[in-house]
Short mmCIF file of the C-alpha atoms (twelve columns), coordinates in Angstrom:
data_MODEL
# 
_entry.id   MODEL 
# 
loop_
_atom_site.group_PDB 
_atom_site.id 
_atom_site.type_symbol 
_atom_site.label_atom_id 
_atom_site.label_alt_id 
_atom_site.label_comp_id 
_atom_site.label_asym_id 
_atom_site.label_seq_id 
_atom_site.Cartn_x 
_atom_site.Cartn_y 
_atom_site.Cartn_z 
_atom_site.pdbx_PDB_model_num 
ATOM 1   C CA . MET A 1   107.229 140.143 67.119 1 
ATOM 2   C CA . ARG A 2   104.419 142.529 65.954 1 
ATOM 3   C CA . LEU A 3   101.330 141.329 65.629 1 
ATOM 4   C CA . VAL A 4   98.226  143.391 64.177 1 
ATOM 5   C CA . LEU A 5   94.799  142.938 65.279 1 
ATOM 6   C CA . ARG A 6   91.848  142.398 63.166 1 
ATOM 7   C CA . SER A 7   89.939  145.171 65.250 1 
ATOM 8   C CA . ALA A 8   90.009  147.481 68.028 1 
ATOM 9   C CA . LYS A 9   87.377  145.782 70.088 1 
ATOM 10  C CA . GLU A 10  89.619  142.666 70.003 1 
ATOM 11  C CA . LEU A 11  92.107  144.589 71.766 1 
ATOM 12  C CA . ASP A 12  91.189  143.785 75.312 1 
ATOM 13  C CA . LYS A 13  89.975  140.529 74.782 1 
ATOM 14  C CA . PHE A 14  93.702  139.752 73.224 1 
ATOM 15  C CA . LEU A 15  95.792  141.383 75.861 1 
ATOM 16  C CA . ALA A 16  93.995  139.525 78.629 1 
ATOM 17  C CA . ARG A 17  94.474  136.174 77.003 1 
ATOM 18  C CA . LEU A 18  98.306  137.206 76.106 1 
ATOM 19  C CA . GLU A 19  98.565  137.862 80.219 1 
ATOM 20  C CA . ALA A 20  96.475  134.539 81.200 1 
ATOM 21  C CA . ILE A 21  99.706  132.191 79.231 1 
ATOM 22  C CA . GLY A 22  102.156 134.765 81.023 1 
ATOM 23  C CA . GLY A 23  103.066 136.759 77.703 1 
ATOM 24  C CA . GLN A 24  103.700 140.789 77.962 1 
ATOM 25  C CA . GLY A 25  101.820 142.914 75.355 1 
ATOM 26  C CA . LYS A 26  103.008 146.713 74.480 1 
ATOM 27  C CA . VAL A 27  100.244 148.236 72.086 1 
ATOM 28  C CA . LEU A 28  102.357 150.624 69.572 1 
ATOM 29  C CA . ALA A 29  99.492  151.698 67.442 1 
ATOM 30  C CA . ASN A 30  95.693  151.830 68.914 1 
ATOM 31  C CA . GLY A 31  94.050  152.648 65.998 1 
ATOM 32  C CA . GLU A 32  90.773  150.573 64.202 1 
ATOM 33  C CA . ARG A 33  93.852  147.427 63.900 1 
ATOM 34  C CA . PRO A 34  95.953  147.677 66.701 1 
ATOM 35  C CA . LEU A 35  99.839  146.907 66.292 1 
ATOM 36  C CA . VAL A 36  100.831 145.429 69.529 1 
ATOM 37  C CA . GLU A 37  104.471 144.140 70.059 1 
ATOM 38  C CA . VAL A 38  104.430 140.495 72.065 1 
ATOM 39  C CA . ALA A 39  106.971 138.428 74.291 1 
ATOM 40  C CA . VAL A 40  105.742 135.332 75.625 1 
ATOM 41  C CA . ASN A 41  108.895 133.774 77.865 1 
ATOM 42  C CA . GLY A 42  110.932 135.947 75.378 1 
ATOM 43  C CA . HIS A 43  109.518 133.756 72.345 1 
ATOM 44  C CA . LEU A 44  106.582 134.446 70.395 1 
ATOM 45  C CA . PRO A 45  104.432 130.615 70.244 1 
ATOM 46  C CA . GLU A 46  102.947 129.539 67.151 1 
ATOM 47  C CA . ALA A 47  99.676  129.073 68.720 1 
ATOM 48  C CA . LEU A 48  99.541  132.733 69.361 1 
ATOM 49  C CA . LEU A 49  99.306  133.561 65.587 1 
ATOM 50  C CA . ARG A 50  96.116  131.141 65.287 1 
ATOM 51  C CA . TRP A 51  94.349  133.127 67.511 1 
ATOM 52  C CA . GLU A 52  91.013  134.795 66.085 1 
ATOM 53  C CA . GLU A 53  92.305  138.373 67.368 1 
ATOM 54  C CA . VAL A 54  95.385  138.193 65.114 1 
ATOM 55  C CA . GLU A 55  95.396  139.383 61.638 1 
ATOM 56  C CA . ARG A 56  98.858  139.367 60.547 1 
ATOM 57  C CA . VAL A 57  102.587 139.310 62.042 1 
ATOM 58  C CA . LEU A 58  105.278 141.827 61.295 1 
ATOM 59  C CA . PRO A 59  108.641 141.013 61.395 1 
ATOM 60  C CA . THR A 60  110.666 143.226 64.558 1 
ATOM 61  C CA . GLY A 61  112.787 146.437 63.512 1 
ATOM 62  C CA . GLU A 62  111.421 146.680 59.868 1 
ATOM 63  C CA . GLU A 63  109.713 150.154 59.834 1 
ATOM 64  C CA . LEU A 64  108.019 149.595 56.285 1 
ATOM 65  C CA . PRO A 65  106.815 145.960 56.289 1 
ATOM 66  C CA . LEU A 66  103.270 146.668 54.972 1 
ATOM 67  C CA . VAL A 67  104.817 148.917 52.053 1 
ATOM 68  C CA . ARG A 68  107.443 146.366 51.300 1 
ATOM 69  C CA . SER A 69  104.948 143.508 51.400 1 
ATOM 70  C CA . TRP A 70  102.551 144.790 49.849 1 
ATOM 71  C CA . SER A 71  100.557 142.809 46.859 1 
ATOM 72  C CA . GLY A 72  97.318  143.514 46.081 1 
ATOM 73  C CA . THR A 73  95.617  145.122 43.267 1 
ATOM 74  C CA . PHE A 74  95.017  149.218 43.041 1 
ATOM 75  C CA . GLN A 75  91.703  149.207 41.150 1 
ATOM 76  C CA . VAL A 76  90.547  152.481 39.502 1 
ATOM 77  C CA . GLY A 77  87.502  152.287 37.088 1 
ATOM 78  C CA . THR A 78  88.519  150.423 33.726 1 
ATOM 79  C CA . TRP A 79  92.428  150.684 34.391 1 
ATOM 80  C CA . ASP A 80  94.430  147.916 33.319 1 
ATOM 81  C CA . PRO A 81  98.190  148.655 34.225 1 
ATOM 82  C CA . MET A 82  99.400  146.293 31.593 1 
ATOM 83  C CA . GLN A 83  97.413  148.033 28.775 1 
ATOM 84  C CA . GLU A 84  97.352  151.799 29.756 1 
ATOM 85  C CA . PRO A 85  98.415  154.536 31.948 1 
ATOM 86  C CA . LEU A 86  96.165  155.394 34.639 1 
ATOM 87  C CA . LEU A 87  94.605  158.983 34.013 1 
ATOM 88  C CA . ILE A 88  93.173  160.949 36.560 1 
ATOM 89  C CA . ALA A 89  92.250  164.240 35.394 1 
ATOM 90  C CA . GLY A 90  89.982  167.413 35.963 1 
ATOM 91  C CA . PRO A 91  89.943  170.878 37.542 1 
ATOM 92  C CA . CYS A 92  92.005  172.304 40.381 1 
ATOM 93  C CA . SER A 93  88.957  173.769 41.891 1 
ATOM 94  C CA . VAL A 94  85.132  172.782 40.946 1 
ATOM 95  C CA . GLU A 95  83.635  176.290 40.042 1 
ATOM 96  C CA . ASP A 96  80.861  175.878 38.257 1 
ATOM 97  C CA . ARG A 97  78.163  172.817 38.128 1 
ATOM 98  C CA . LYS A 98  77.152  173.137 33.949 1 
ATOM 99  C CA . ALA A 99  81.352  173.296 33.267 1 
ATOM 100 C CA . LEU A 100 82.166  170.619 35.662 1 
ATOM 101 C CA . LEU A 101 79.594  168.458 33.701 1 
ATOM 102 C CA . THR A 102 80.609  169.419 30.627 1 
ATOM 103 C CA . LEU A 103 84.032  168.659 30.977 1 
ATOM 104 C CA . ALA A 104 83.701  165.285 32.863 1 
ATOM 105 C CA . ARG A 105 81.828  164.410 29.609 1 
ATOM 106 C CA . GLU A 106 84.769  164.807 27.297 1 
ATOM 107 C CA . LEU A 107 87.072  163.653 29.846 1 
ATOM 108 C CA . LYS A 108 85.244  160.591 29.695 1 
ATOM 109 C CA . ALA A 109 85.293  160.603 26.111 1 
ATOM 110 C CA . LEU A 110 89.122  160.813 26.005 1 
ATOM 111 C CA . GLY A 111 89.377  157.738 28.310 1 
ATOM 112 C CA . VAL A 112 90.332  159.074 31.516 1 
ATOM 113 C CA . GLN A 113 89.908  156.195 34.256 1 
ATOM 114 C CA . ALA A 114 88.771  158.943 37.067 1 
ATOM 115 C CA . LEU A 115 87.429  162.501 37.385 1 
ATOM 116 C CA . ARG A 116 89.501  164.805 39.832 1 
ATOM 117 C CA . GLY A 117 88.382  168.072 41.569 1 
ATOM 118 C CA . GLY A 118 88.996  170.209 44.425 1 
ATOM 119 C CA . ALA A 119 86.133  170.676 46.844 1 
ATOM 120 C CA . PHE A 120 87.825  172.186 49.795 1 
ATOM 121 C CA . LYS A 121 91.078  173.966 48.553 1 
ATOM 122 C CA . ALA A 122 94.360  174.577 51.061 1 
ATOM 123 C CA . ARG A 123 95.944  177.774 49.389 1 
ATOM 124 C CA . THR A 124 98.798  179.374 50.451 1 
ATOM 125 C CA . SER A 125 97.550  182.955 50.702 1 
ATOM 126 C CA . PRO A 126 94.837  183.402 52.806 1 
ATOM 127 C CA . TYR A 127 93.046  185.345 50.112 1 
ATOM 128 C CA . ALA A 128 93.232  183.204 47.871 1 
ATOM 129 C CA . PHE A 129 90.001  180.829 46.535 1 
ATOM 130 C CA . GLN A 130 89.375  178.205 48.881 1 
ATOM 131 C CA . GLY A 131 86.792  176.224 47.041 1 
ATOM 132 C CA . LEU A 132 83.051  175.604 47.321 1 
ATOM 133 C CA . GLY A 133 83.029  172.862 49.664 1 
ATOM 134 C CA . GLU A 134 80.145  170.709 49.836 1 
ATOM 135 C CA . LYS A 135 78.123  172.348 47.256 1 
ATOM 136 C CA . ALA A 136 81.739  171.249 45.357 1 
ATOM 137 C CA . LEU A 137 81.275  167.659 46.253 1 
ATOM 138 C CA . ASP A 138 77.500  167.409 45.349 1 
ATOM 139 C CA . TRP A 139 78.444  168.451 41.639 1 
ATOM 140 C CA . LEU A 140 81.204  166.039 41.721 1 
ATOM 141 C CA . LEU A 141 78.465  163.367 43.105 1 
ATOM 142 C CA . GLU A 142 76.312  164.315 40.203 1 
ATOM 143 C CA . ALA A 143 79.281  164.189 37.396 1 
ATOM 144 C CA . LYS A 144 80.071  160.439 38.946 1 
ATOM 145 C CA . ALA A 145 76.698  159.510 38.611 1 
ATOM 146 C CA . GLU A 146 76.215  160.728 35.062 1 
ATOM 147 C CA . THR A 147 79.595  159.704 33.728 1 
ATOM 148 C CA . GLY A 148 80.324  156.684 36.125 1 
ATOM 149 C CA . LEU A 149 83.675  158.039 36.344 1 
ATOM 150 C CA . PRO A 150 85.345  157.355 39.864 1 
ATOM 151 C CA . LEU A 151 86.375  160.377 42.024 1 
ATOM 152 C CA . CYS A 152 89.310  161.455 43.228 1 
ATOM 153 C CA . VAL A 153 89.340  164.327 45.966 1 
ATOM 154 C CA . GLU A 154 91.215  165.675 48.339 1 
ATOM 155 C CA . VAL A 155 90.433  165.571 52.349 1 
ATOM 156 C CA . LEU A 156 91.619  168.555 54.209 1 
ATOM 157 C CA . SER A 157 90.054  167.782 57.917 1 
ATOM 158 C CA . GLU A 158 88.807  164.744 59.829 1 
ATOM 159 C CA . GLN A 159 85.777  166.555 60.071 1 
ATOM 160 C CA . HIS A 160 85.040  166.197 55.963 1 
ATOM 161 C CA . LEU A 161 85.188  162.545 56.199 1 
ATOM 162 C CA . PRO A 162 81.852  162.338 56.639 1 
ATOM 163 C CA . LEU A 163 80.740  164.074 53.334 1 
ATOM 164 C CA . TYR A 164 83.552  161.573 51.355 1 
ATOM 165 C CA . GLU A 165 81.341  158.587 51.934 1 
ATOM 166 C CA . GLU A 166 80.969  158.543 48.021 1 
ATOM 167 C CA . VAL A 167 84.470  158.853 47.187 1 
ATOM 168 C CA . ASP A 168 86.110  156.546 45.693 1 
ATOM 169 C CA . LEU A 169 89.765  157.844 45.775 1 
ATOM 170 C CA . LEU A 170 90.661  159.543 48.674 1 
ATOM 171 C CA . GLN A 171 93.496  162.456 48.142 1 
ATOM 172 C CA . ILE A 172 96.214  163.142 50.896 1 
ATOM 173 C CA . GLY A 173 97.412  166.632 49.088 1 
ATOM 174 C CA . ALA A 174 101.362 167.196 49.757 1 
ATOM 175 C CA . ARG A 175 100.594 169.387 52.686 1 
ATOM 176 C CA . ASN A 176 99.007  166.901 54.777 1 
ATOM 177 C CA . MET A 177 101.467 164.031 53.717 1 
ATOM 178 C CA . ASP A 178 102.929 164.139 57.376 1 
ATOM 179 C CA . HIS A 179 99.694  164.764 59.186 1 
ATOM 180 C CA . TYR A 180 99.548  161.545 60.699 1 
ATOM 181 C CA . TRP A 181 96.237  161.607 62.758 1 
ATOM 182 C CA . LEU A 182 94.634  162.400 59.251 1 
ATOM 183 C CA . LEU A 183 96.281  159.844 57.961 1 
ATOM 184 C CA . LYS A 184 94.884  157.424 60.590 1 
ATOM 185 C CA . GLU A 185 91.239  158.797 59.967 1 
ATOM 186 C CA . VAL A 186 91.164  158.724 56.279 1 
ATOM 187 C CA . ALA A 187 92.731  154.799 56.419 1 
ATOM 188 C CA . ALA A 188 90.099  153.797 58.730 1 
ATOM 189 C CA . LEU A 189 87.336  154.220 55.877 1 
ATOM 190 C CA . ARG A 190 89.309  151.253 54.326 1 
ATOM 191 C CA . LYS A 191 89.267  153.636 50.931 1 
ATOM 192 C CA . PRO A 192 92.151  153.492 48.434 1 
ATOM 193 C CA . VAL A 193 94.401  156.487 49.068 1 
ATOM 194 C CA . LEU A 194 96.315  158.737 46.560 1 
ATOM 195 C CA . LEU A 195 99.510  160.357 48.505 1 
ATOM 196 C CA . LYS A 196 100.909 163.239 47.214 1 
ATOM 197 C CA . ARG A 197 104.851 163.620 48.524 1 
ATOM 198 C CA . ASN A 198 105.177 166.750 50.174 1 
ATOM 199 C CA . PRO A 199 108.330 168.940 48.632 1 
ATOM 200 C CA . GLN A 200 110.504 168.732 51.567 1 
ATOM 201 C CA . ALA A 201 110.127 164.783 52.110 1 
ATOM 202 C CA . THR A 202 112.500 162.261 51.302 1 
ATOM 203 C CA . VAL A 203 111.731 159.278 49.985 1 
ATOM 204 C CA . GLU A 204 112.026 157.190 53.119 1 
ATOM 205 C CA . GLU A 205 109.501 159.732 54.854 1 
ATOM 206 C CA . PHE A 206 107.089 159.565 51.974 1 
ATOM 207 C CA . LEU A 207 106.587 155.777 52.335 1 
ATOM 208 C CA . LEU A 208 106.663 156.227 56.085 1 
ATOM 209 C CA . ALA A 209 103.069 158.040 55.281 1 
ATOM 210 C CA . ALA A 210 102.036 155.463 52.751 1 
ATOM 211 C CA . GLU A 211 102.764 152.856 55.820 1 
ATOM 212 C CA . TYR A 212 100.536 154.893 58.341 1 
ATOM 213 C CA . LEU A 213 97.615  154.419 55.747 1 
ATOM 214 C CA . LEU A 214 98.298  150.804 55.453 1 
ATOM 215 C CA . LEU A 215 98.656  150.138 59.103 1 
ATOM 216 C CA . HIS A 216 95.549  152.067 59.769 1 
ATOM 217 C CA . GLY A 217 93.048  150.565 57.215 1 
ATOM 218 C CA . ALA A 218 93.715  151.385 53.609 1 
ATOM 219 C CA . PRO A 219 93.761  148.784 51.485 1 
ATOM 220 C CA . GLY A 220 96.193  150.627 49.019 1 
ATOM 221 C CA . VAL A 221 97.885  153.849 48.546 1 
ATOM 222 C CA . LEU A 222 98.483  155.383 45.217 1 
ATOM 223 C CA . LEU A 223 101.764 156.991 45.570 1 
ATOM 224 C CA . CYS A 224 102.042 160.269 43.762 1 
ATOM 225 C CA . GLU A 225 105.366 161.950 43.264 1 
ATOM 226 C CA . ARG A 226 104.554 166.119 42.494 1 
ATOM 227 C CA . GLY A 227 108.098 167.642 42.903 1 
ATOM 228 C CA . ILE A 228 110.588 168.538 45.474 1 
ATOM 229 C CA . ARG A 229 111.852 172.281 46.424 1 
ATOM 230 C CA . THR A 230 115.036 172.440 45.305 1 
ATOM 231 C CA . PHE A 231 117.602 175.419 44.611 1 
ATOM 232 C CA . GLU A 232 116.289 175.634 40.753 1 
ATOM 233 C CA . ARG A 233 113.452 178.310 40.238 1 
ATOM 234 C CA . SER A 234 113.241 177.725 36.680 1 
ATOM 235 C CA . LEU A 235 109.680 175.366 37.524 1 
ATOM 236 C CA . ARG A 236 107.444 175.626 40.710 1 
ATOM 237 C CA . TYR A 237 109.115 172.553 41.826 1 
ATOM 238 C CA . THR A 238 112.068 169.667 40.524 1 
ATOM 239 C CA . LEU A 239 109.744 166.866 39.531 1 
ATOM 240 C CA . ASP A 240 111.716 164.059 40.990 1 
ATOM 241 C CA . VAL A 241 111.908 161.322 38.673 1 
ATOM 242 C CA . GLY A 242 114.744 159.203 40.034 1 
ATOM 243 C CA . ALA A 243 112.318 158.573 42.984 1 
ATOM 244 C CA . ILE A 244 110.167 156.754 41.110 1 
ATOM 245 C CA . PRO A 245 112.805 153.375 40.217 1 
ATOM 246 C CA . VAL A 246 114.049 153.547 44.147 1 
ATOM 247 C CA . ILE A 247 110.522 153.486 45.417 1 
ATOM 248 C CA . GLN A 248 109.361 150.743 43.110 1 
ATOM 249 C CA . ALA A 249 112.759 149.193 44.553 1 
ATOM 250 C CA . GLN A 250 111.003 148.724 47.478 1 
ATOM 251 C CA . THR A 251 106.974 148.186 46.934 1 
ATOM 252 C CA . ARG A 252 104.904 147.005 44.381 1 
ATOM 253 C CA . LEU A 253 102.451 150.319 45.791 1 
ATOM 254 C CA . PRO A 254 101.844 152.014 42.406 1 
ATOM 255 C CA . VAL A 255 103.389 155.300 41.610 1 
ATOM 256 C CA . VAL A 256 102.272 157.828 39.355 1 
ATOM 257 C CA . VAL A 257 103.180 161.845 38.709 1 
ATOM 258 C CA . ASP A 258 101.469 165.082 39.012 1 
ATOM 259 C CA . PRO A 259 103.409 167.001 36.265 1 
ATOM 260 C CA . SER A 260 100.993 169.951 37.015 1 
ATOM 261 C CA . HIS A 261 101.939 171.548 40.111 1 
ATOM 262 C CA . ALA A 262 105.919 170.096 39.203 1 
ATOM 263 C CA . ALA A 263 105.788 172.612 36.254 1 
ATOM 264 C CA . GLY A 264 103.403 175.509 37.560 1 
ATOM 265 C CA . ARG A 265 102.823 176.952 33.848 1 
ATOM 266 C CA . TRP A 266 101.065 174.445 31.462 1 
ATOM 267 C CA . PRO A 267 103.718 174.582 28.231 1 
ATOM 268 C CA . TYR A 268 106.215 172.199 30.695 1 
ATOM 269 C CA . VAL A 269 103.077 170.006 31.893 1 
ATOM 270 C CA . GLU A 270 103.591 167.196 28.713 1 
ATOM 271 C CA . PRO A 271 107.283 166.737 29.223 1 
ATOM 272 C CA . LEU A 272 107.591 166.798 32.855 1 
ATOM 273 C CA . ALA A 273 104.285 163.752 32.442 1 
ATOM 274 C CA . LEU A 274 105.953 161.636 29.848 1 
ATOM 275 C CA . ALA A 275 109.594 161.920 31.870 1 
ATOM 276 C CA . GLY A 276 107.403 160.381 34.825 1 
ATOM 277 C CA . LEU A 277 106.207 157.778 32.456 1 
ATOM 278 C CA . ALA A 278 109.547 157.145 30.824 1 
ATOM 279 C CA . ALA A 279 110.879 156.730 34.611 1 
ATOM 280 C CA . GLY A 280 108.377 154.102 35.161 1 
ATOM 281 C CA . ALA A 281 105.626 155.717 36.592 1 
ATOM 282 C CA . LEU A 282 102.409 153.762 36.057 1 
ATOM 283 C CA . GLY A 283 100.129 157.388 35.567 1 
ATOM 284 C CA . LEU A 284 99.353  161.175 35.513 1 
ATOM 285 C CA . LEU A 285 97.549  163.222 37.784 1 
ATOM 286 C CA . VAL A 286 96.353  166.123 35.326 1 
ATOM 287 C CA . GLU A 287 94.792  169.299 36.057 1 
ATOM 288 C CA . VAL A 288 92.196  170.452 33.165 1 
ATOM 289 C CA . HIS A 289 90.223  173.319 32.543 1 
ATOM 290 C CA . LEU A 290 87.722  174.010 29.922 1 
ATOM 291 C CA . ASP A 291 89.151  177.487 29.887 1 
ATOM 292 C CA . PRO A 292 91.990  177.889 32.029 1 
ATOM 293 C CA . VAL A 293 92.396  181.434 31.651 1 
ATOM 294 C CA . ARG A 294 89.468  182.251 33.746 1 
ATOM 295 C CA . ALA A 295 90.044  179.206 36.589 1 
ATOM 296 C CA . TYR A 296 89.941  180.404 40.040 1 
ATOM 297 C CA . SER A 297 93.035  179.020 40.957 1 
ATOM 298 C CA . ASP A 298 96.431  177.423 39.561 1 
ATOM 299 C CA . ALA A 299 95.132  178.941 36.117 1 
ATOM 300 C CA . ALA A 300 98.618  178.831 34.402 1 
ATOM 301 C CA . GLN A 301 99.205  174.875 34.829 1 
ATOM 302 C CA . GLN A 302 95.543  173.673 33.973 1 
ATOM 303 C CA . LEU A 303 95.493  172.395 30.429 1 
ATOM 304 C CA . THR A 304 92.756  173.167 27.886 1 
ATOM 305 C CA . VAL A 305 90.591  169.747 26.928 1 
ATOM 306 C CA . GLU A 306 92.615  169.953 23.259 1 
ATOM 307 C CA . GLN A 307 95.956  169.986 24.941 1 
ATOM 308 C CA . PHE A 308 95.510  167.084 27.355 1 
ATOM 309 C CA . ALA A 309 93.807  165.183 24.275 1 
ATOM 310 C CA . LEU A 310 97.676  165.433 23.051 1 
ATOM 311 C CA . LEU A 311 99.191  164.427 26.050 1 
ATOM 312 C CA . VAL A 312 96.851  161.331 26.384 1 
ATOM 313 C CA . GLU A 313 97.539  160.186 22.758 1 
ATOM 314 C CA . ARG A 314 101.490 160.845 23.232 1 
ATOM 315 C CA . ALA A 315 101.173 159.373 27.041 1 
ATOM 316 C CA . ARG A 316 99.331  156.424 25.126 1 
ATOM 317 C CA . LEU A 317 102.496 155.419 22.517 1 
ATOM 318 C CA . LEU A 318 104.991 155.980 25.078 1 
ATOM 319 C CA . TYR A 319 103.679 153.925 27.854 1 
ATOM 320 C CA . ARG A 320 103.058 150.784 25.242 1 
ATOM 321 C CA . THR A 321 106.801 151.026 24.407 1 
ATOM 322 C CA . LEU A 322 107.949 150.653 28.351 1 
ATOM 323 C CA . PRO A 323 108.488 147.581 29.960 1 
ATOM 324 C CA . SER A 324 106.084 146.542 33.266 1 
ATOM 325 C CA . ARG A 325 107.882 148.580 35.640 1 
ATOM 326 C CA . GLY A 326 106.628 148.588 38.811 1 
ATOM 327 C CA . LEU A 327 104.511 145.685 38.630 1 
ATOM 328 C CA . ALA A 328 106.894 143.348 39.033 1 
ATOM 329 C CA . GLU A 329 108.446 142.260 42.610 1 
ATOM 330 C CA . PRO A 330 110.445 145.166 44.267 1 
ATOM 331 C CA . LEU A 331 114.292 144.533 44.516 1 
ATOM 332 C CA . GLN A 332 114.494 144.115 48.161 1 
ATOM 333 C CA . GLY A 333 117.276 145.553 50.004 1 
ATOM 334 C CA . GLN A 334 118.022 148.326 47.342 1 
ATOM 335 C CA . SER A 335 116.748 151.810 48.087 1 
# 
């Protein structure tokens, strides 16, 4: 049987108590909340489950116990999943203070629930714009203070984590989905996490990354499908809408889609966004810019505010016609 302890500080005390009653403990994960596989004379006495050091019990042999059993409430701003889709929007990169504040005000007026924006940027080319770093974070925090919009910002390095104390939703980009040490450090902040699927990852690998986050302290994970790499090159990536109901058959963790990165070009963002919602996604992560032509990064895929406003209207209309998928109990055993 696997036990999750309440704190790393409790580990030595727990192991000593276990040894005193003739038990054995194997530490499987030594993070903020250690995971210990336990045996006492070949079985697990019920009294052990009442020890103060023990937070929960996980079934042995189950690879996704926390993902499958998650039943919390994922709160982002004023979002009510029974009423409307989750809308997280903003520029690919934060480039200018005045422009960011203007955009944040306009997005707030459209009813988005969170503001996204890149501060530290991971780019394929070493010559591409890498972001403004701490300056961009300061501007994002100013936008949050003025509009009240929660922030969704990508984390690239453990070294940056002290800068993210006031960020509401920590984003793990597709490149870092399987950067497991980063996942552990981010989870230890005990903030909700938006996890993007790596374009090469299977659904199982995607969910295992979410398991890392839940095991090491994240209270909830927002799963983001952003397209997978296939032989088809007409779009940047192939949005795997089929993965949405497959994931929802296994977990109640909310699923959203990022149509911007899948499309690569703005005319296809809206169709992919609506397809994702029709497949059961509970929200959208969309790149929006005041003047996309002048954007420092991903100019071709960013929507203008006017284009985004049309998408918001159509997304809400579609969402209201759909059943409450992703909100009911997962269909255990299906994959």
